[in-house]
N, C-alpha and C positions, 0 to 999 in steps of 0.2 A: 530431809533435804532442805536446804535453805537457798534462796536465790535473792541477792540484793544488788543494788547498783553502784556501790562504792567500795573502797578498800578497807573499810572498818570491819572488825570482827563482830559479827552479829550474834548476840546470845540466843541459844536454843536450849530449852530445858528438856532433859531426857530422864524420865522416871522409870526405873527398872524395878520390877516387882515379880520375881519368879521364885519357885521352890527349888529349882534345879540350877546347877552352874550354867552360865551363859558366856558366850563370846558376842559382843555387840559391834556391829559395823555402822559407822556414821559417815554419810556421803553428802557432800555439798558442792555445787559448782562454784559458788561464791565463797568469800571468807566466812568462817563460822567459829564461834566459841561454844562448844558443846558442854553444857553444865549438867553432869550426871548425878543422880541421886538413887542409890540402891536402898529401896525400902523392903526388899524381899529377903528370904532366908538363903536363897542360892547366891553363891558369890559370883561376881563378875570375873571371869577367867582370862579375858583379854578384850582389847578394843582395836579395831581397825578403822583408821581415819582415812578417807579417800575423797578426792575431788581435785578440781582445777585450782581453787583458791587456797589460801592459808587456812589451816585447821588447827584448833587448840581444844583441848579437853581438860576439865577440872572436875573435882569431886570424887576422884578415884583414890584408892589405897596405892601407896608407892609400890606395892608388890604386884599390881595389875600391869602386865605388859601392853604397851601402846605401840602400834606400828602405823606409820603415815605413808601413804602413797598419794602424794600430792605433786602437782605440777610447780606450784610456788612453794618455797621454803615454809615450813609450818613451825610456829613457836609452840610446839607441843610438850615442851619440857623434856622429861627423860624418856624420849620415845625413839625408836628406830625409824629413821626416814629412809625412804626408797623412792626412786623415780617411778616410771611406768604408771602414772596416775590413771584413774578410772572413776566413773560416777554414773548414777542413774537415778532418775526420779519417776520413771514410768514403766510399768510392766509391758512385756510384749515388744519392747524396742531392742535394737541391736545393742545399745549401751547397757540395757538390763541384762541381756544374755552375756555380754563380756564381764559385767560386774559379778554375776553369779559364778562364772568360770574362775575369775580371779580370786574371789572369796574362797572357793573350793580349794584352789591351789595354795592359798596363804594359810588357811585354817584347818583344812582337811575336812571341812563341814559344808553342808549346803544350807542356804537360808531356809528356815522353817516357815517364814513368812516375810512380808516386805511392806513397809509404809513409805510411800512416795508422794511427795508434793512439790510443785514448782516453788512453793514458798511456805515455811512453816515456822512456828515459834515454840511448839512443844510436841513431844512425842512420848508414847507410853510403851513399854515393853513388859508384857505381863503374861503369866501363865504359860510360858514357853511359846506363845503365839507369835511373838515378834523377835524372838532370839534365834540364834543358829542351833540347829539340831542335826543329828546324824541322818 
């Protein structure tokens, strides 16, 4: 999660290093450009972008489906956009519970774990610990 004070898309590095296929959810209240690097053997099977601000993702194969659930229109390239935005950056909150429910509805999966920060520049998804699992 990234929180910034202006309309610029702020870069956030996301390193994915898993052995199993994963679906990654990236959420930010503010505008974010998620720069994804897959260094693992498991493919990224999908990405869910969510938040109030514009969301963009790069570094993915064209075959990876991207779904955006944002309040503001997102320049996410070849993604499917939908309204009904959501976001969370802290466990145990109503926003977190709603995000988990929405992600289950969208992907059919529940989060295996969660990394939430009010502001962040880099995140690591590894060993299935930060990815979505059954």
